[in-house]
C-alpha positions in Angstrom: 32.4 -21.7 -2.4 29.5 -21.0 -0.2 28.5 -18.1 1.4 29.3 -19.3 4.9 32.6 -20.4 3.8 33.6 -17.2 2.2 32.8 -15.6 6.0 34.8 -18.2 7.5 37.8 -17.6 5.2 37.6 -13.9 5.7 37.2 -14.2 9.8 40.6 -16.1 10.1 42.4 -12.9 9.1 43.1 -9.8 11.2 41.1 -6.9 10.5 43.0 -4.0 9.5 39.9 -1.7 9.3 39.6 1.4 11.3 36.9 2.9 13.1 36.3 5.4 10.2 36.1 2.3 7.9 33.2 1.0 9.5 31.6 4.3 9.7 31.9 4.7 6.1 29.8 1.3 5.9 27.2 3.0 7.3 26.6 5.3 4.7 26.6 8.6 6.9 25.5 11.3 4.1 22.4 8.8 3.5 22.3 8.4 7.1 22.1 11.9 8.1 18.8 12.3 5.7 17.0 9.2 7.5 17.9 11.1 10.8 16.7 14.2 9.8 13.6 13.3 8.1 12.5 11.1 10.9 13.0 13.6 13.3 10.7 15.9 11.4 8.2 13.2 10.9 8.4 12.7 15.0 8.0 16.6 15.1 5.1 16.9 13.1 3.0 13.9 14.8 0.6 14.7 17.1 0.8 13.8 20.6 3.9 13.6 22.8 7.1 11.5 23.6 9.7 11.5 26.4 12.7 13.8 25.2 15.2 10.8 26.3 13.0 8.1 24.4 12.6 10.5 21.3 16.8 11.0 21.3 17.0 7.1 21.4 14.3 6.5 19.0 16.3 8.8 16.5 19.5 6.8 17.4 17.9 3.7 17.1 16.7 4.7 13.3 19.9 5.9 12.5 21.5 2.8 13.3 18.7 0.7 11.4 19.5 2.9 8.4 23.4 2.8 8.7 22.8 -1.0 9.1 21.0 -1.0 5.7 23.8 0.6 4.2 26.2 -2.0 5.3 24.2 -4.5 4.2 23.9 -2.8 0.7 27.8 -2.4 0.9 28.5 -6.0 1.7 26.2 -7.3 -1.3 27.2 -4.8 -3.9 30.7 -5.1 -3.5 31.6 -6.4 -6.7 29.5 -3.6 -8.3 31.1 -0.9 -6.3 34.7 -2.3 -7.3 34.0 -0.9 -10.8 32.3 2.4 -10.4 34.4 5.3 -10.1 32.2 6.7 -7.2 32.3 3.9 -5.0 35.5 1.9 -5.8 37.2 3.5 -2.7 34.6 2.4 -0.2 35.9 0.2 2.6 35.1 -3.5 1.0 36.6 -2.8 -2.5 39.4 -1.0 -1.3 40.3 -4.1 0.5 40.1 -2.4 4.2 37.0 -4.7 5.4 36.0 -8.3 4.4 32.8 -8.9 3.4 31.8 -11.2 6.1 32.7 -8.5 8.5 30.4 -6.0 6.8 27.6 -8.7 7.1 28.0 -9.4 10.3 28.3 -5.8 11.4 25.2 -4.8 9.5 23.0 -7.6 10.9 24.0 -7.1 14.5 22.9 -3.1 14.2 20.2 -4.1 12.4 18.6 -6.5 15.5 19.7 -4.2 17.8 18.0 -1.0 16.0 14.9 -2.8 15.6 14.7 -4.2 19.1 15.6 -0.8 20.7 13.4 1.4 18.8 10.5 -1.4 19.1 10.6 -1.8 22.9 11.2 1.8 24.0 8.4 3.2 21.7 6.0 0.6 20.2 6.0 -2.2 17.5 4.5 -0.6 14.7 7.5 2.0 14.5 9.9 -1.3 15.2 8.2 -3.3 12.6 8.4 -0.2 10.1 12.1 -0.1 10.9 12.4 -3.5 10.2 10.7 -3.7 7.1 12.7 -0.7 5.8 15.9 -2.5 6.6 14.6 -5.9 4.8 13.3 -3.6 2.0 16.6 -2.1 1.0 18.8 -4.7 1.8 16.9 -7.6 0.2 14.2 -6.4 -2.1 16.1 -3.5 -3.5 19.9 -4.3 -3.2 19.7 -8.3 -3.8 16.6 -8.1 -6.4 15.5 -4.9 -8.3 18.7 -3.3 -8.5 20.3 -5.7 -11.0 16.9 -7.1 -12.6 15.0 -3.9 -13.9 15.5 -0.4 -14.7 12.7 0.3 -12.1 15.0 0.0 -9.4 15.0 3.2 -8.2 11.3 3.7 -8.2 10.5 0.9 -6.6 13.6 0.8 -4.5 12.9 4.3 -3.4 10.3 3.3 -0.9 13.5 2.2 1.5 14.5 5.8 1.8 11.2 7.1 1.9 9.8 5.3 5.3 11.8 7.1 7.9 9.3 10.2 8.1 6.6 7.6 8.8 8.8 5.7 11.4 9.3 8.7 13.2 5.4 9.6 13.1 4.7 6.1 14.3 7.1 6.2 17.3 4.9 9.4 18.7 1.5 7.9 17.4 1.5 4.4 17.4 0.3 4.3 13.9 0.2 5.3 10.5 -2.1 8.7 8.9 -2.4 10.3 6.1 -0.1 13.0 7.0 2.7 10.5 7.2 1.8 9.1 4.1 2.2 12.3 2.2 5.8 12.7 3.9 6.7 9.2 2.6 5.4 10.2 -0.8 7.2 13.1 -1.4 10.6 11.4 -0.6 9.2 8.6 -2.7 8.6 10.7 -5.6 11.7 12.6 -5.3 13.8 9.9 -5.5 13.5 9.0 -9.6 14.4 12.4 -10.7 17.2 12.9 -8.3 18.9 9.4 -9.0 18.1 9.3 -12.7 19.8 12.9 -13.3 22.7 11.2 -11.6 22.4 8.2 -13.7 22.4 10.6 -16.7 26.0 11.8 -16.1 27.2 8.3 -14.3 25.9 6.1 -17.5 29.3 4.7 -18.0 29.9 4.0 -14.5 26.5 1.9 -14.5 27.0 0.4 -17.7 30.5 -1.1 -16.7 28.8 -2.8 -13.6 26.1 -4.0 -15.7 23.4 -2.1 -13.5 20.2 -1.8 -15.4 19.4 1.9 -14.7 16.8 3.6 -16.8 19.2 5.3 -19.0 21.1 2.4 -19.9 18.2 0.3 -20.7 15.3 2.7 -22.2 17.9 5.7 -23.4 18.6 8.8 -22.6 15.2 10.7 -24.0 13.0 8.5 -22.5 14.8 8.8 -19.0 14.4 12.4 -19.3 10.7 12.4 -19.9 10.4 10.6 -16.9 12.2 12.9 -14.9 9.8 15.4 -16.2 6.6 13.4 -15.2 7.9 12.2 -12.0 8.8 15.9 -11.2 5.3 17.2 -12.0 3.8 15.0 -9.6 6.3 15.4 -7.1 6.0 19.0 -7.1 2.4 18.8 -6.9 2.1 16.3 -3.9 4.7 18.7 -1.8 2.2 21.1 -1.6 -0.1 18.9 0.0 1.0 19.4 3.8 0.0 23.1 3.7 -3.8 22.4 2.3 -4.1 19.6 4.7 -3.1 21.6 7.8 -0.2 20.1 9.0 2.0 22.5 7.4 1.7 26.5 7.6 1.7 29.2 4.8 5.6 29.5 4.9 5.6 25.9 4.2 3.6 26.4 1.3 5.1 29.3 -0.2 8.6 27.6 0.0 7.1 24.5 -1.8 5.3 26.5 -4.4 8.7 28.3 -5.3 11.1 25.6 -5.0 8.7 23.2 -7.0 8.6 25.7 -9.8 12.5 25.7 -9.6 12.4 21.9 -9.7 10.3 21.8 -12.7 12.4 24.2 -14.7 15.6 22.1 -13.8 14.1 18.9 -15.2 12.7 21.0 -18.3 16.4 22.0 -18.8 17.3 18.2 -18.5 14.5 17.3 -21.4 16.1 19.9 -23.7 19.2 18.6 -23.3 20.9 17.3 -26.3 21.2 13.2 -26.2 24.7 12.7 -25.7 25.6 15.9 -24.1 29.4 15.2 -23.2 28.9 18.1 -20.3 25.4 17.2 -18.8 25.2 20.2 -17.2 21.5 20.2 -16.9 21.4 16.7 -15.4 24.3 17.7 -12.6 22.4 20.8 -11.9 19.0 19.1 -11.4 21.0 16.4 -9.1 22.2 19.3 -6.9 19.4 21.2 -6.9 17.1 18.0 -5.9 19.1 17.9 -2.9 18.5 21.5 -1.6 14.7 21.0 -2.6 14.2 18.1 -0.2 16.4 19.5 2.6 14.4 22.9 2.4 11.0 21.1 2.5 11.7 19.4 5.6 13.6 22.5 7.3 10.6 24.6 6.6 8.2 22.4 8.0 10.5 21.3 11.0 10.9 25.4 11.9 7.3 26.0 11.6 6.3 22.8 14.0 9.3 24.4 16.5 7.5 28.0 16.4 4.0 26.0 16.7 5.5 24.3 19.9 7.1 27.4 21.4 4.2 29.7 21.0 1.7 27.0 22.6 4.2 27.1 25.8 
């Protein structure tokens, strides 16, 4: 049966989905990171933007990020149904049909791109469109099921929001926005590989070629250390490059040292460790690490803005 037939067959039944089910399709936790990092990119960018336009732009970026999540859940419904951490999502739980999720994601994608491009500029709109395409097609439909490097390459999708926020203000891309992109891009592999280590069975059952399943735990731990070293070095760059201040520099160095400590603890963790405590600690700390870096950058930008007044 074709995809079109599936959608038509699903469409004839009355949907039992609640508003919160559609909200869950947007992956709200991921969307909150998209919104926050895009806002930081917008606040750090040189120049100015009308406050109302800025709010609508952030909303459009949020909707675009949510649309990517809906399209991801549409395509990955079969995988989500067998993984413990995803089987309660709206589609595998039977609350939303796949066709409904596809239509929802496509409509939101078009709305978000047209809104952002029309109200700010088409560099920002084009970056948002490319981000949605990259996450939904390049990562979800291709990389995720075909290569253990899925997270490395696919991580670019989650790294674009600060660059989009920057472009919404400036109409272009600069070294500073590329550095913001690289921080999230390099953060993604150690973050998700730590998760993959203690969720290895889930990915194995879903036949998703995550690095621990394909190359083994030892190689994965080594890659976590390598990426962590590069990440913590790049994360300091905003300070010497002048678009972040000494408070950020101190925070990046301190948190970076702790990130490396957790990565080394994962490396030292025995293969087959049933508790996976070091991996769980790295995963948890990685969330704090990224949030803290962007929070301090934002705080410094707001302080500078207030002092300029």
